[in-house]
Structures are given as structure tokens and as C-alpha cells.
N, C-alpha and C positions, 0 to 999 in steps of 0.2 A: 504494500500500500504506500502511495506517495506521501512523504512527510510534508507538512506545511510549515512555513516560517512562523515563529512566534509573533504575536501581536506586538506592534512597536509602540510602546507607551513613552511619551516624552514629558519633560518637565519644562514649564514655561517661565521665563524671567523677563523683566523689563516692563515698560508701560504698555497699555492697550488691552490688558486682559480683564480689567475690573468690570467692564460692562457685560461680560459673558457669564452665562449660568450653565450648570450641568445639563448636557444634552445638546447645547448649541454647537453649530458647525461653523468654524472659522475658515474663511476663504474656500468654502466648498470642499474642505479636506480634513481639517483637524477638529475632532469632536471633543468637547470639554467633558471630562469624566468626573473629577472631584478636585476642587481647589485649583492647583496649578498643573494638574495631570491631564494631558491630552492624548487622544488616540489618533494615530495616523491611519486614516482610512484608505490611503493610496500608497502603501509602502514601497511599491515598485517605481514610483515617480520621484524624480529629483526634486529636492526642496529648493526654495528660493535662496539665492546666494547674495551676500553683500558685495557692493562694488569696492568697498574699502573696509578693512578690519578695524573696528573701533577699539580704543584702549581697554574698555571694560571686558572685551571678549579675548583679547590677546593672551592673558594668563592661561586660559583654557588650552590654547594651542601650544604654548611653550611647555605646558605640563602634560602634553600628550603621552610621554612615556609612563605616566602614573595613572593611566586611565583605568587600571584595576580598581582604583579608589575614587577617581574623580570623573564625573560625567564629561562627555565631549559635546561640542557644538554641532548639532545636526543641520541647522539652517535657520532661516528667519522667516517671519511673517510680517508683512507691511499692512497695517490696518489704518484705514482712513477715518479721521475723527473731525470733530468741530474745530479743533485747534491745530489741524494739520495731520500728517501721517505719523503714526507711532509704530515702533518696531517691537515685536515680540520675538525673543530669542528662544530657540528650542534646543534642549539638551537631551541627549540620548545616553543609554547605559547608566542611568541613575538608579538609586536604591528604591525602585518602585516594585511592589509585590506583583506576583504573576497575574493577579486579577485586575490590576490597574486601578484599584479603588483607594489605595493608600500607600504611604511610604513604609518601608520596613522599620522596625522599632528603633527608637533612640538608644544610644549606648547606656544612658542612665536607667532606662527601663529594664534592661536585661543584666545590668552590671551586678547587682547584689546576688543573683542566683547563678552566676557563671562560675566555672571552676577557676582555680588559681592560675592554671596554665593558660586558660582562655583570656583571663583578665590581663595577664602579662603580655600575651600575644597582641591584644588590642592596643595596649600602651606602646608596645614596640613599633607597631605600624604607624601610630600617630607620631612617634619620635622620628621615624624614617621620613615622614612627610614634612616635618617642621622646617628644615632648611630650604628645600625647593620652594615651598609655599611662601616663605618669608622673602626669598629672593624676588619673587613676583609680587610681593606686597599684598598677599592674600592670606597671611598667617591667621587672621581673625577667624577664618573658616574652621580652624581646629579648636577654637575657644568657645564656640557656641554649641552647647549640647544638643539643641534642636537640629543643628546641621550635621551632627555626628551620628550616623546610623550604622547598625551592625547587622550583618547577614551571615550567620554562622561564625566562621573564623574571621571573616573579613570586616574591616572598617571601611565605610563608604560615605562620601560627602554628598549632600543634596545639591549644593552649588558652591561657587567660590564667592567669598565676601571680602571686599577691599578693606585694607587696614585703615583705621582712622588715626593711628599713631604708630610710632616705631615700637615693635614688640620684641620682647626678650623671653628667654626660657623662664624667667621669673613669673611671667603671666601664665605660662603653661603650668608651672609649679603650683600656683594658686588654685587653678582648676582641678588639678589632680588631688590636691589636699582635700578638696570637698568630697572626693570619692573614697577617702581612707576609711571613714566610719562604716561603710557598707562593703568594703573589700573583703575578699575571702580571708579567713583567719591566718592562712598559711603565708600570705604576702602582706598582711596589714601593717606589720612593723616595718617591713622593707619599703612599702610605698610611702609611709609616713616619713621615713628618713630620707628617701629619695626626693620627695617633693620639698622637704626642708632644704636639702642641698641645692635644689634649683632656685628656691626663693632667695636664699642668702648669697647666691652667686658662686657656690663651690663647683657646681656643674655648669660650666661656662659655654658649652657648645653642644650641638646635637650629637656629634660623634661620641663624646664622652657619655652622654645620656644613653645612647644606643649600647655602648660598651657595658654600662651598669645593668641594663635590662638583659643583655645577652648572657651575662654571668648568672643572673637569676633564672633565666630560661634553661640554662645548662643544668643548674642544680635541680630544678623541678623535672627536667627531662629524664633524670635518673630514675624517676618513678615509673617511667614508661617501659612497657614491653613491646618492642617494635619488630615488625617483620615486613619486608618489602618484596613484592612479587613483580617481576619484570619479564616482558615478552616482546619480541620484535618480529617483523615480517617485511619483506620487500618483494615487489613484483614488477616485471617489465611493462605490463599493461597491454591492452589490445592494439595499440597504435604504434608501438615502438619495436625496433628490432634488437636493441641491446639496452641494458639497464645501467644508467649513470648514477643511480642512487646506491647508497651503501648504508649498512647499519651495524651496530654493536649492542649486545651480543649478536652473533650471526643469525640470519633469518630463521625463524621458526624455533628459536631457543626459548626456553622457559626457565627462569631462575627464581628461587624463593629462599631468602636468607635475611639475617639482620642487616641493617644498613652499614655499609663499609665501602671501600674503594671498588669492590666488585659489584655493588648494587648501582650500576650506571647503565644508562641507555643513551645511544648516540644515533642521530639521523643526519646523513649528509646527502645533498643533492648536487651532483657534479655539473659544472658548466664548462663550455669550451668546444662542444661538438665532437662527433665521432667518438673515438676512444678516449679523448682527453678528459672529459668530465668523469668518466668511470675511473680513470687512473687517479685523478685528484681526490675523489671521494674515498677511494680505498686507501690511498696513502694517508689521508687525514685520520681515518679510523685506526690505521696501524700505529701511527705516532701517538695519538691520544690514548689508546688503550695501554700503551707502554708507559706513558707519562703518569697516568692515573695511579700507578703502583706507588708513586711518591707522595700520595695523600697521607698525611699523618692521621692515625686513627683517632686521636684526641685533640686534633688541631682546633684552634679557635676560629671563629667565622672570618676574621680579617685574613688570617693565614690561608684558609681554604679559598676564599675569594681571589686573593692574589695569585695563588698557584693555578687556579682555573684560567685566569687571564694569561698567565705565563704559558700554560699548556697550549692554549689556542694560538699564541704567537709562535711557539715551537712548531706546531703543525703548519702554520702559515709559511714559516721560513723553509720548511722542508719542501713544500710545493713550489715556492718561489725559486729555490735552488734548482729544482728539476726544470722549471721553465727556463731559467738562465742557461743551464747546461745544454738544453735543446735549442737555445737561441730563439725562443718564442717571444714575439712582440705584439703589443696591442691586443686586438681581439683574439689573437691566436693563443694567448696565455690561458692555460687551464686553471680552473679554480673550483671551489665548492662552497655551498652553504654549510652551516653547522647549527644544530640545536642539540644540547646535551643535558641530561638530567642526572644529577648525582645525589643519592640519598646518604646523608651523613648525620649520625646521631639523631637529633630531634628536628632536623631541617632538611629541606630539599633545595638544591642549588640548580638553577637553570642558566646555562651558558649559551649565548646566541650570537650568530652572525649571519646575515643574509635574509632570505624570506621563508625558510622553513619555520614552522611554528610550534609553540607549546601552548596547550590548553589545560586549564584546571577545572575539573568537573566536580561540583559540589551538589548537595541534595536539591538546591534551588536554582542553580544557574550553571552555564558554561562560560568560563572567562578565558578570553585570549590574553595570555600574560606576556607574550613577546610582541615587539613592534617591528614590522618589516623594515629592513635596511634598504628602502627604495626611495626614489625621488619624491613620490607623493608624501610619504611619512616625513621626509626631511623638510619639505615645504611647510607642513603643518607645524613641526617642532620649532621652526624658525619664525613662525607667526605670519607667514606670507599668505596662507589661504586655508579655508576649511577643508576637511578631508574629502568630502564628496565633490568639492570643486577641484581639488588637486588630482584625483584619480581620473578626471576626464581628459587630462593631457595625454598625448600619444606616448610619451616616454615615462609615464607615471610609475610603471612597474619595473623600470630599469634599476638594477642594484647599484648602490653607492659603495658597498664594500662586500667582500667575500674572501675566503681563505685562498691565498696563493696569488692574488692579483698584484699586490703592492708589498713593499717592505713593511715589517711589523711596526715600524715607527709611525706608520699611517693607519694602523689597524686599531679599532676601538671595540673590542668585544664587550658585550653586556653580560654581567653576571647578577642575577637576582636570587634572593633566598627567601624561603617560605617556612617559618616555624609551623610545625604540624602538631595539632592537639586533638585531632580526630581522624577517622579513616578518610583518605583522600585519594583521588585518581588524577594522574597527570597523563595527558596524551601528547606525544610529540610526533610530528609528521612532516613529510614533504608536501609541496603544493599540489601534487597529484591528488591528494585528498582534500586539502584545505580550500582549493579553488572553488568558486561559486557557492561559498558558504555551506559546503556539505557537512562540516562538523556541527555548525549551528543548527542545521536541519535535523540531524539524526542523534544528537547526544542523549536526548531524553529516552528514546526508544531503544537505542543500541548500546549505550554505555552506562547510563544511570542504574539499570537493574543490577549491575555488578556490586554496587554499594549495599544492596539488599540481599545479596547472595542468591539472586534468582538466575544468574548466568555465570559462566566461568570465563576466565581471562582469555583463553585461547579462542573461544567462540566469538568474543567481542573483537579480538584482533582480526580474525578471518572475515568477519562480517564487514569491518571497516575497509578491508582490501577490496571486497566485493562491491561495496558502495562506490569506492573510487573508480573502479574499472567500468562499472555499468552506468553511473550517472555523470562521470567526467570522462575518463578513458583516453584523454589526450596526451598523457604523460606517464612516466614511471611513477610508482607510488611506494612509499615506505612509511610504516607506522611503528611506534613503540609505545607500550603502555607501562606505567609505573603505578602500582597499587600499594599505597602506604597504609598498613594496618597497625592500629595503635590500641593497646590496652594499658590499664594502670594497675599497679600493684601496691598493696598496703596503704598505710596512712602517712601522708606527707608531714614533715616537721616544719614548724614555722621558720622562715628565713628572715634575715635582716641584713642591713648594710651599715658598717661603721662610718662615721663622718670622715670626709677627706681633709687631710692636713693642708690647710690653705697655704701655709708658708712654704711648704716643700713640694706641693703638687706640681707646679710648673716645671721644676727641675726634674722631678721623677718622670713626668710625662715625656720630657725631652729625651731622656737617656734610658728609660726602663726597658724599652724594646731591644736595645743593643746588648743587654746583659741577662735577660730572662725571657722565656716564652710567655709568661703571664705576669701581669701587674698585681694580681690578687692571688691569695691562697684561701682555701676553705678553712674557716675558723673552727676550733674544737668545741666550744660551747654549743649546745643543741639549738639555741635560738639564733645563732649567727650563721650567715651563708659564707662569708669570706672576710678576710681582714687584709689591711695593707701589709705588704711584705716588708719586714724590717730591713733597712739598709744600714750597713756599717759606715763609720765616719769616712773611710777611704773612698766610698762611692761618691760622696759630695765633693771631696777634694779632687778626685779624678774628673768629675764633671766640670768643676771650675777651671781646671787646667786645660781641658779640651776647649772650653769657651774662650779662654785667653789665647790659645793657639789659633783658633779660627779667626779671632779678632785681629791677631797679628798678621795673618795672611791677607785678610781684607785690606788692612791699612797699607801693606806693601804694594798691592796691585792697584788699589783705587786712589791712593793719595795723590798721584800726579793729576788725575782728573779733577779731584776735589780742589787742589791748589789753584788750578786754572780758573775754576768757576767761582772761587771765593772772591777773586778780584773783580769779576764782572757778574756778580750774582744777580739773577733776575728777581725783582721784587715780587714777593708772593702775591698771588691774586687775591682779590677782595674776599673771595669765598673762604680763605684760610684765616685763622686767627693772627692778628698782627701783634706778635709778642716781641718786645725789645730783645735784641740779641739773637734773633732767629738766624741760626748759622748751620752750615753743613757739618754733620758729624757722621761717623760710620756706625749706624745703629739700625736695627730692624725691629725695635720694640713696638708694642702697641702705641699708636699715636704718631709713629714715624711717617715721613712723607718721602716718596720716591719720585724724582723728576726723570721722565723718559726723554732723552735728548736724541738728536739726529741732525743730519745735514739738510733736510728739507721737511716740508709740512706734509708728510705722507703717513700712511699706516705703518707702524713698526711690525715687521714680519715676525719677530721673535717673541713679542709680548702679547699673548692671547690669554684671556681670562676664561675660566670654565664656570659653568653654573654651579657645580659642586665638586667634591673631591672623589666621587665614586664612579661616575659613568663617562667622564672625559668629553661631555658635551660642551662645545665652545659657545660661550655667551657672546663674545665679541673680541675685537682687536683694538688696541689703543693707538692713538696717533702720537707722533713725536711732538714734544712740548707738553704732554699730559702730566699732571701731578696726581699721584695715587697716594692714598692714606692706608696704612696698615691698621685694620680694625679687628683682625683675628689671626691666631696662629694655631696650627694643628699638627702636632708631631705624629708621625706614622713610622712603622719599621723602615729604617734606612732612608727616610725622607721627611721633610717638613713642608707643610703647606702654609701659604699666607692667604688671608682673606683681605682683599683690597677694594677700596671705594674710590671711584673717580671723583676728584675734587674740582679740577678744571682741565680744560683741553683746548687746543687750537683747532680751527677748521682745517680740513685736509683738502689737498688739491684734487685727488681722485678718490672715488669710492667704487671702483669697478671690480673689487675682489668679490667673486661670486659666492653668495650665501654667507658672507662674513659681515656681521654687524659692526658698525662704528660706535664704540661705547661713548656715552654721554655722561655729564656730571650726575652724581648720585647713583650711577650703575655700580653694582657690586659683583665681584667674581673671585675665583680662586686660582692660584698658580703655585707650582712647586718652587721652593726656595732656590734650588740650583738653577732654575731657568732664569730667575732674576739675577742671581749671583754670577752666572756665566756671561751675561750680557755686558758689553762695554759701553752701551748707550744709555746708562743710567747714572744718576747721582742720588745718594741717600741723604735725606734731610731730616732734621728733628727740631722741635720747638724748645730749645734750651734745655733739653733733657726731660721735658715734661712728658709723662706717660698718660 
């Protein structure tokens, strides 16, 4: 029997909706259901598109990679009124229940009855969203309980709400403190201490907040009994003569074991034509399966994420070397997409490059968790157009990155992780199945019964191959299913978090990862989760000596530049504080200013700021003559990140760099310290030592 697409319920924002009542039809298409919920009665028709993207809509586009939690703009409706035409914006993929009559529950409605693991999982997701939403100045969206909805394990936002003031983690701490009283007893003390640390400023950034929550999730995860079932299949399809797809474990394999480096599923879809694509996909599988043996069994999330990114780059270089040895150029270079699922402890990691996809099937919904690396998605992420407008372009499906095409320095793999607190199914597949929305059509009838035990994993796998071949049939098809089965054992002990030593935390954060695999250890008392690891006096002495050494090196190399500019120092722009004695010194403390110099008024090729420290998405490039302010620092293993705010800038002569934004004053982004330090086109400034 032919499956039908689910009804498309939309959430309406903006003016022009007040005059409509339930049952009314807007522009002969959208039927008002309840409140701001509309039903699209013509789902196969393109929605109305804007001629220009307004500022209020731009954050939705730039947050496109977070659409698992944030609805996306479907289109607009222009409604004529007495005072002129008003615009209703339509959001799709929001937290609307299946019947379209209401939103899913608020987080506060289900909070008190949720398990400790579920509560921490929700907090962790909010912490993950804090930085990207604040960069787009919509952090308020996470502080309004009515806007925070939960659907099983997932936190989902109704809409994005613009900030009315600059927000900090203190604001989030005050909200979480309100939830302490109804928190699960196992985490009540932990949440009370964590919210206090946020309020007093001991937890200064979202990365440290995520680290604290990760440690708590790890401890609670020890109460889980986990088993992961993996199966794969690949098929040439009815229209092809050879199969350029590849999978791991080998096709028709079934694995059932606790999560480890062996509980992995990989799907690759080769590109390059003839035998090239097949060779690239198989080489990627071979390299990745070898590299995965280096995953530490008890590795922390940052280590696992970093290694998965490294493994993707190793596979990329192996294919690149093969291309170079065969002197392949341009379109003749072979490559492959990649989507890989790794079950490790209480989390599932998804590594992605290209347009093969990963889906998360929950009891209520099928979520596409990867974003295609194609031109259409890039247009949306950069804020240039809505998705349904972008896919109309002839080249919208062309890939912007794949394994083997370019050197790894230009490769940006995406690694996502999902804490698992209940049975979960992840499907990864090539576009032989995902094209024409076949997964969205069939997940309820073909995959969902697996969660209820009404069907087995192999039957689901084979049925998906059949659907791909009969309803699409234009390409090879490869599928892999990862079924994460979770049970809980015994009664969990209350966990808590000791306060951070404010005086030494910055020094420890800077050097701890060079001397230990973990900043924290589990504390012996029953009520404590972990404690700060004691450091002997030589640790601090060594840290100071290293800082002095680095300072000496900077002075040696940068002093000639500073000396020249002291004599003809440019007066600081009016946007900067005019403090007597404002002079150049070698410092990158909070509050420092960095002047980007150059021979002309153009974009500086070497200074690109990223939206965050995790996914390498470029926010924009700075122009020569720009002054940046250091507003944050984030130490990571073997690297340090700076958070910079554009204070002032000069106009540039050309802006023809494709898809690169020219950063403006008040824009904020991240860059690794060595990328600033290695540039000879900078001067470091400071306000008389003021921090």
C-alpha cells in the first residue's frame, strides 16, 4: 500500500494572523487549526518566497545546522490589510503534536517526573544551544519556559526570540535554579551547585558548562545496561551496472554487543564515475575501520570527537594521495561521501561529510540529524535564501565537500553526539534511499515497529532496500541500522559537584589537558560525583615558567612591529574607551585589542572568525584596519581559542570573495590562538593593562 506524506503543520509568526479564527483558510491554502498552528492544504506546492531576507528571519537560516531543535522557515504569506500588506512567516519542523491541535509539552510540565538521566540530557542540549543562539542574539529563546518544549529525549524550541539585552550564563543559571526544587533527587544537589557556579561566574562559558554536564552524564550512564544491534546492506539497484556504495560492517552483517569501537556503522557513496567512486568508497571504509581501533574505551567526549574528525581526515588524505599518484585532476578526482555512527558508552556519535544521511527515529517522529554538504544547504546557512528557494537552483545538489577531493586543511567534517537515555534507532543511508523523501514516507510503517518488538532488525533492513529499489531505483542504495537498547540497573546514588576554585581555575584550564586525560576524578564520599584533582606546587611553577617562555618568544618576534607602530600609533576609534596611556603591549588577556594591519583596504585572507569552536563554520573574514577585542578564551587539548568582537573596521575595496561575509562592528566569532599568533599582520593592544 502506498504511504502518504504526513500532514504538514506549520507555526505562524509575525503580524497579520490576529484576524483569523480556527477553520479559516488563509490565501486559499493554509487552514488555521489552533492559535498559531496552520495546516498546509497544498503540501506539494511551493510556498511564497521573500525577495529579501529580513533581519528577524536571518537567525533561523544561520542556525540551520541545529534544526533538530529549532524550526526552519518554510515560507511567507502576504496578507492585505487596512494599513497595508502584512507578512506572516511560516515555520516548519516545530514541536507540534501529530494531530496538529497543540504544541508538545513545556519542559517544566514534564520536568518533575523525568528520570535523572533525562533531566541531565535536556540540560545538556540547552547548554549545546547556548553559544550558537547567543551569537545570533536569540539566546532569550532558551530562557522562556513556554518556548522550551520537550518531545521524549529531545528539547525543541517553538520559535526564536530576539534578545532585549546582552545575556550571560548567569541568566541561564537563574532559570535552572528555579528547577532545582523539582529535580530528580539523584541530581538535585548537582544542579543546585551547578546553577550557583553559573550565577556567580565560576562557569564562564558554555564549553565548561557542557564539560560539567558531560561528567554527570558519564556517572549516571554507569547505571545503564547497554546493548547495540547493528546491521548493514548495500545493493547495486535496478538501474546501475556496478555498485559505488560501500558499507561497514560488510553487507548483510548483523552485530549485537555492548557499545565499543566495534559497534560502528559506516555508509559511503562513491563519486567520480566508472570504477573511481567504488574505489574511493572502499578505500575510505578500509582506512576508517582501521583507525577506529584507536578509540579509547573510556575516552571523554572531546577526545572521541577529535579522533573522529582526525579519522575522517586520514581517510580523506588516503584518497587524495591515490588521486595525486594517478594524476587525477578536476572532475576526474574520485571521492566519496561519509556518514558514520559510533556507539560509545552512553552516547552515539555521528560523523558526516557529503549528502549521505543519518536519521533518528523516535516513538513520535523521524528526525534528519545531518545537513547535506551541498550548495543549497550552504546558501541557507549563510543566510542568503530559504531552503525551498535554494533547492530550485540547477546546481543546488552539487556537493561542496566530500572525502578525497581536496587536502584535509579544507575539509570540515561534522561530528554530532547524542546522549541516549532510552531505546533509540538510528538509520544511516545513501541517497539511493533518502531521495524523494522515502525515509519520511515509510519510517512509521517500516521502522517504528522495531521499537515495539513487532519486527526484527534484518526484516527492516531488507524492506528499506526494497523500498529504495522499487520507489526510487535510480541509484545504488546502502543502509545501516543502529538499534541502541538501554536498561537501568539498581538505585542510583545522589551526585554533586564541588565548587570551582576561582583563583586557580584559569591556570588549571590552560594546562590541565597537557598533563592529564581528565580534569576531574570521582570523589569517594557517596554524595559526591567528582572532585578537582589536586595539583602539587610544581604544577603552578611549571605553568608560570611556560607562560614566561611564551611571552619571551612573542616579545622577540613582535617587538620590531610594535616599535614601529608606537611612533605613529593610530588613535583608537571612538567606539573604544579613550583611556590615558592607551599603549601597545604584548598581551592577549580578556579586554585586549588586536589591530589587523595590511598594505591595502582588503579582506585579510588569514583572519577568519568561526561561529563556534566545534563545527568550523566560518562566520566571516575581517578587513585590514579592523580592531578586534578579546572577550573570551577557551583552552582545549593542544590548542587555545579566542572569542573576538569586532570593535571597528574600515570599508574594503572589494567584496567578491564568494560566500564569505565581511564582518561588521559588534560581530563576534572564534579563532584559534596560533592562527592569530602566526600572522605578521597584527598588533596586540591593551588599555593600560586593564582587564
